[in-house]
C-alpha positions in Angstrom: 114.5 100.0 88.5 111.8 97.5 87.2 113.2 95.1 89.6 114.4 94.4 93.3 115.8 90.7 94.6 116.0 90.6 98.1 117.6 87.8 100.1 115.8 85.5 102.3 119.3 85.9 105.5 119.8 89.5 104.3 122.2 90.6 107.3 121.1 91.9 110.5 122.9 96.0 109.8 120.0 96.3 106.5 117.6 95.1 108.7 118.0 96.8 111.7 118.6 100.0 109.8 114.6 101.0 109.5 114.7 103.5 107.7 116.7 102.7 105.0 115.4 98.8 104.6 111.7 100.6 104.9 112.2 103.8 102.4 113.4 101.2 99.9 110.1 99.0 100.3 108.0 102.5 100.3 109.7 103.6 97.5 109.0 100.2 95.7 105.8 100.4 96.5 104.6 104.4 95.4 106.2 103.6 92.3 105.1 99.6 91.3 108.0 98.0 91.7 108.2 94.2 92.7 110.2 93.3 96.0 110.7 90.1 95.4 112.3 88.2 98.5 114.1 84.8 96.6 117.7 82.7 97.0 119.9 84.1 99.5 123.3 86.1 99.8 125.4 83.5 98.8 123.6 82.2 95.3 123.0 86.5 94.6 126.9 86.6 94.3 127.9 83.9 92.7 124.9 84.7 89.9 126.7 88.3 89.7 130.6 87.1 90.3 130.8 89.1 93.4 132.2 88.6 97.2 131.3 89.5 99.5 128.3 88.5 99.5 125.1 90.4 97.5 122.2 91.4 99.9 120.1 93.2 97.2 120.0 93.4 93.1 118.4 96.0 91.5 116.8 94.9 87.6 117.3 97.6 85.2 117.5 95.9 81.9 116.3 92.4 80.5 115.7 91.9 77.0 115.9 88.2 76.3 114.6 87.1 79.5 111.0 88.5 79.3 109.5 85.5 79.8 111.6 84.8 82.7 110.5 87.9 84.0 106.9 87.0 83.8 106.8 83.4 85.5 109.0 85.2 88.6 106.5 88.3 88.9 103.6 85.7 88.8 105.2 82.9 91.3 105.8 85.8 93.6 102.1 86.9 93.3 101.1 83.8 94.4 103.4 84.0 97.9 103.5 84.8 101.0 106.3 87.2 100.1 103.6 89.9 97.8 100.5 89.5 100.6 102.9 90.6 103.1 104.2 93.3 100.9 100.9 94.6 100.2 100.0 94.2 104.0 100.7 97.5 104.9 98.5 98.6 102.5 94.9 100.6 103.6 92.9 99.2 100.4 93.0 95.6 98.5 92.2 98.3 95.7 95.2 100.9 96.4 
């Protein structure tokens, strides 16, 4: 897994299942996988041509889109999402 994109308007069921969401977040931090909050469920579903709406998407392979991926990660690192993602970290250097 290279990156996980979460919808900003995730279902309350996903968020209330605390162990599920926080376990995913913890695993992403341990494996250095970006967890990006972007887009909405509707737009993620349209991009994937899936129904019902999608809460999150995992990116495994993005050959040909390396520049777009690099730009997305650069934007993510300057966002509030990145700061919140690392808020529980004990050290800035961890």
